[in-house]
C-alpha positions in Angstrom: 20.7 -10.6 2.4 17.8 -8.2 3.2 18.8 -5.0 4.9 16.8 -3.7 7.9 17.1 0.0 8.5 15.7 2.3 11.2 13.4 4.6 9.2 11.6 6.8 11.8 8.3 8.6 10.9 8.4 12.3 12.0 10.6 13.1 10.3 11.6 10.1 8.2 15.3 9.2 8.0 16.8 10.7 4.9 19.1 7.7 4.7 16.2 5.3 4.8 14.2 7.3 2.2 17.2 7.4 -0.1 17.8 3.6 0.2 14.1 2.9 -0.4 14.1 5.0 -3.5 17.1 3.1 -4.9 15.2 -0.1 -4.3 12.1 1.1 -6.1 14.0 2.5 -9.0 15.9 -0.7 -9.5 12.8 -2.9 -9.5 13.3 -4.2 -6.0 10.9 -5.1 -3.2 10.4 -3.1 0.0 8.9 -4.2 3.3 7.5 -1.5 5.5 5.1 -0.7 8.3 1.9 1.1 7.2 -0.6 2.7 9.6 -2.3 -0.7 9.7 0.1 -3.6 9.3 3.3 -4.7 7.6 3.3 -4.5 3.8 5.4 -5.4 0.7 5.7 -2.8 -2.0 7.2 -2.1 -5.4 7.1 0.2 -8.4 3.5 -0.3 -9.8 4.8 0.1 -13.4 7.7 -2.4 -13.3 6.6 -5.8 -14.6 9.6 -7.7 -13.1 9.0 -6.1 -9.7 5.4 -7.1 -9.8 6.3 -10.7 -10.6 8.6 -10.7 -7.5 5.8 -9.2 -5.4 3.4 -11.9 -6.6 5.9 -14.6 -5.8 5.8 -13.5 -2.1 2.1 -14.1 -1.9 1.4 -17.0 -4.3 -2.0 -17.7 -2.7 -3.3 -14.1 -3.3 -6.4 -14.4 -5.5 -5.6 -13.6 -9.1 -9.0 -12.0 -9.5 -8.1 -9.4 -6.8 -5.3 -7.1 -7.9 -3.0 -5.5 -5.4 -3.8 -2.0 -4.2 -1.9 1.3 -4.8 -0.6 3.6 -2.1 -0.6 7.3 -3.2 0.8 10.4 -1.4 -2.1 12.7 -2.2 -5.3 13.1 -4.2 -3.5 14.5 -7.2 -1.6 11.2 -7.5 -4.8 9.3 -7.0 -6.4 11.1 -9.9 -3.5 10.0 -12.1 -4.5 6.4 -11.7 -8.2 6.5 -11.0 -11.2 8.5 -12.0 -12.4 10.9 -9.3 -15.6 12.7 -9.9 -16.7 15.5 -7.5 -18.6 13.2 -5.2 -15.7 10.7 -4.9 -13.3 13.5 -4.4 -15.2 14.9 -1.5 -15.5 11.5 0.1 -11.8 10.7 -0.3 -10.8 14.1 0.9 -12.7 13.4 4.1 -11.3 9.9 4.9 -7.7 10.2 3.7 -5.0 9.9 4.9 -6.4 7.0 6.8 -7.4 3.3 7.0 -9.6 3.2 3.9 -9.1 1.5 0.6 -11.4 2.9 -2.1 -12.3 1.0 -5.2 -12.5 3.3 -8.2 -12.7 3.1 -12.0 -9.2 3.0 -13.3 -7.7 5.9 -15.2 -6.7 5.1 -18.8 -3.2 6.2 -17.9 -2.8 3.5 -15.3 -0.1 0.9 -16.2 -2.0 -2.0 -17.6 0.1 -4.7 -16.1 -1.1 -4.2 -12.5 -4.6 -5.4 -13.0 -4.8 -6.9 -16.5 -8.1 -6.0 -18.1 -9.9 -5.2 -14.9 -11.4 -1.7 -14.8 -11.3 -1.3 -11.0 -8.3 -0.2 -8.9 -8.0 -0.1 -5.1 -6.3 3.1 -3.8 -5.3 4.3 -0.4 -3.4 7.3 1.1 -1.8 6.0 4.3 -1.7 7.8 7.6 2.1 7.3 7.6 4.4 10.3 7.1 7.2 7.8 6.2 5.3 6.3 3.4 3.7 9.5 2.1 7.2 11.1 2.0 8.6 8.1 0.2 5.8 8.0 -2.4 6.0 11.8 -3.0 9.7 11.6 -3.6 9.2 8.6 -5.9 6.6 10.6 -7.8 4.6 7.5 -8.5 2.2 5.1 -6.6 3.6 2.0 -4.9 1.9 -1.3 -5.6 1.3 -2.8 -2.1 0.0 -5.8 -0.3 -0.1 -6.8 3.4 2.4 -9.3 4.7 0.5 -12.4 6.2 0.9 -13.4 9.8 3.4 -16.1 10.6 0.6 -18.3 11.9 -2.7 -17.9 13.7 -0.9 -17.9 17.0 2.2 -16.0 16.0 1.2 -12.6 14.5 3.7 -10.6 12.5 4.4 -7.4 14.5 8.1 -6.5 14.3 10.7 -5.8 11.7 13.1 -8.5 12.9 10.3 -11.1 12.2 10.0 -9.8 8.6 13.8 -10.2 8.2 13.7 -13.7 9.6 10.9 -14.8 7.3 11.8 -13.0 4.1 15.6 -12.6 4.3 17.0 -12.6 0.7 13.5 -12.2 -0.7 13.0 -8.5 -0.1 15.7 -5.9 -0.6 15.0 -3.5 2.2 13.0 -3.5 5.4 12.0 -0.1 6.8 11.7 -0.5 10.6 10.1 1.8 13.1 11.5 -0.3 16.0 8.0 -0.7 17.5 5.1 -3.1 17.4 2.9 -2.8 14.3 -0.6 -4.0 15.0 -2.1 -6.2 12.3 -5.2 -4.4 11.1 -7.2 -4.4 7.8 -8.3 -1.3 6.0 -12.0 -0.6 5.5 -12.8 -1.2 1.8 -15.3 1.1 0.1 -16.5 0.5 -3.4 -17.2 3.8 -5.3 -16.6 2.3 -8.8 -20.2 2.6 -9.8 -20.9 6.0 -8.3 -22.8 4.4 -5.4 -20.9 3.9 -2.2 -20.8 0.3 -1.0 -19.0 -1.0 2.1 -17.2 -4.1 0.9 -15.3 -4.8 4.1 -15.4 -3.2 7.5 -11.9 -2.8 9.0 -10.0 -0.2 11.0 -11.8 2.7 9.5 -15.2 3.6 11.0 -18.2 3.7 8.6 -20.3 5.7 11.1 -20.0 8.8 8.8 -22.1 7.0 6.2 -25.1 7.2 8.5 -25.1 10.9 8.8 
């Protein structure tokens, strides 16, 4: 049975962080609120954990790998190539609702995106998640949890538990409504900035 625990954000619950670390280290699956929506996550370098994550979203396009959540730019640079221009851009927009597509670093675990050379990375505006990732000392492979239906959006931790009980190991709950938003996706993999998807993050800064 999935455990739902009150996690808090400022500061995060030490008990919740400890339990979440145990799940990640044992190859389990987390469910958590990001700054945008509810998400699933696991250790990005654990093959069995990745298989479990993929089973939760069987309709996720195979040609589109899951994204990575990082705690800071140093961690981003361990999995993706950041030149000076990309670094300045990312420093401006993170933490925040932007997923940036970058050339993968050769050190990135191969199993998360097969032979693809591009990886999507984000630093979330969530103290809970950044603290967890920092303590884990490694990125978390992540994907959003789909709404229950078009007329029944997924907003609360108890809904996650009802839908995915026994399929995730731990649900980190903030005991509040989490609005279902999408990140803005920016492609910087070729050195030229391209807006792939407009979401919660404004792109007005690109016009300046």
